C-alpha positions as CSV (number, residue, x, y, z in Angstrom):
1,M,-21.7,2.1,18.9
2,H,-20.3,4.2,16.1
3,P,-22.6,6.4,14.0
4,T,-23.3,4.7,10.7
5,G,-25.9,4.7,8.0
6,P,-28.8,7.1,8.4
7,T,-27.5,8.8,11.6
8,L,-24.8,10.5,9.5
9,A,-25.5,13.4,7.3
10,R,-25.6,12.6,3.6
11,A,-22.3,14.5,2.9
12,A,-20.6,12.6,5.7
13,R,-21.9,9.2,4.4
14,R,-20.7,10.0,0.9
15,F,-17.3,11.1,2.2
16,R,-17.0,8.0,4.3
17,M,-17.7,5.9,1.2
18,L,-15.0,7.8,-0.7
19,H,-12.6,7.3,2.1
20,I,-13.3,3.6,2.3
21,A,-12.8,3.3,-1.5
22,I,-9.4,5.1,-1.2
23,A,-8.5,2.7,1.7
24,V,-9.4,-0.4,-0.4
25,V,-7.3,0.8,-3.3
26,E,-4.4,1.5,-1.0
27,L,-4.7,-1.9,0.8
28,A,-4.9,-3.6,-2.6
29,S,-1.8,-1.7,-3.7
30,V,0.1,-2.9,-0.7
31,G,-0.9,-6.5,-1.5
32,Y,0.0,-6.1,-5.2
33,V,3.4,-4.6,-4.3
34,W,4.1,-7.7,-2.2
35,I,2.9,-10.1,-4.9
36,C,5.2,-8.4,-7.4
37,A,8.1,-8.5,-4.9
38,V,7.7,-12.2,-4.3
39,A,7.1,-13.1,-7.9
40,R,9.7,-10.6,-9.1
41,R,7.2,-9.1,-11.5
42,R,7.4,-5.6,-12.9
43,N,4.6,-3.9,-14.9
44,P,2.6,-0.7,-15.2
45,V,0.2,-1.8,-12.5
46,L,3.0,-2.1,-10.0
47,R,4.3,1.4,-10.9
48,G,0.7,2.7,-10.3
49,A,0.5,0.9,-7.0
50,I,3.8,2.4,-5.9
51,A,2.7,5.8,-7.1
52,A,-0.6,5.6,-5.1
53,L,1.2,4.5,-2.0
54,S,3.8,7.2,-2.4
55,V,1.1,9.9,-2.5
56,E,-0.5,8.3,0.6
57,G,3.0,8.4,2.3
58,V,3.4,12.1,1.5
59,A,-0.1,12.7,2.8
60,L,0.7,10.9,6.1
61,V,3.9,13.0,6.5
62,V,1.9,16.2,5.9
63,G,-0.7,14.9,8.4
64,R,2.1,14.0,10.9
65,G,1.1,10.3,10.9
66,N,-2.6,11.0,10.8
67,C,-4.8,10.7,7.8
68,P,-5.2,14.2,6.3
69,L,-8.8,13.4,5.4
70,G,-9.7,13.1,9.1
71,P,-10.2,16.8,9.7
72,L,-12.5,17.1,6.7
73,Q,-14.4,14.0,7.9
74,R,-14.9,15.5,11.3
75,R,-16.1,18.8,9.8
76,L,-18.7,16.8,7.8
77,G,-20.0,15.3,11.1
78,D,-18.3,12.0,11.1
79,S,-16.0,11.8,14.2
80,V,-15.2,8.0,13.8
81,P,-11.7,7.4,12.3
82,L,-11.9,5.1,9.4
83,F,-10.0,2.2,10.9
84,E,-12.1,2.4,14.0
85,L,-15.1,1.2,11.9
86,V,-13.4,-2.3,11.8
87,L,-10.7,-2.2,14.5
88,S,-10.6,-1.4,18.2
89,P,-9.2,2.2,18.9
90,R,-5.9,0.7,20.0
91,A,-5.5,-1.5,16.9
92,A,-6.7,1.4,14.7
93,K,-4.0,3.6,16.1
94,A,-1.4,0.9,15.4
95,A,-2.7,0.3,11.8
96,V,-1.0,3.2,10.2
97,P,2.6,2.5,11.4
98,V,2.2,-1.2,10.7
99,L,0.9,-0.6,7.2
100,A,3.6,2.0,6.6
101,G,6.3,-0.5,7.6
102,T,4.7,-3.2,5.5
103,T,4.5,-0.9,2.5
104,I,8.1,0.3,2.9
105,A,9.4,-3.3,3.2
106,G,7.5,-4.4,0.1
107,I,8.7,-1.5,-2.0
108,A,12.3,-2.2,-0.7
109,L,12.0,-5.8,-1.7
110,V,10.8,-4.9,-5.2
111,A,13.8,-2.6,-5.5
112,L,16.3,-5.2,-4.2
113,R,15.1,-8.2,-6.1
114,P,15.7,-8.1,-9.9
115,P,12.8,-8.9,-12.1
116,A,12.3,-12.5,-13.2
117,D,13.4,-13.3,-16.7
């Protein structure tokens, strides 16, 4: 069983909540990119989603494919990678490359499909 709730120090719990919030925004951004790609929609929210995903992409490159927040999370006493809270360790390890590919494909589709009239 992963440590959750009161077994984590307050700072670790707060950081975990922040990390989850970031992940939710990023997952919503991936979904919105795909909605816009399919609907051929362009708007400031799409640009913000792509910007957020680009920042995450750079962070993953800096972290060599690992979330750069992981070391800070561990220093705060939370050794459970974020995706392992909801996925098996094997699926969690595959999540980053799958999500990266999905994101790149969605952004490419936005770029290749002209906006609807």
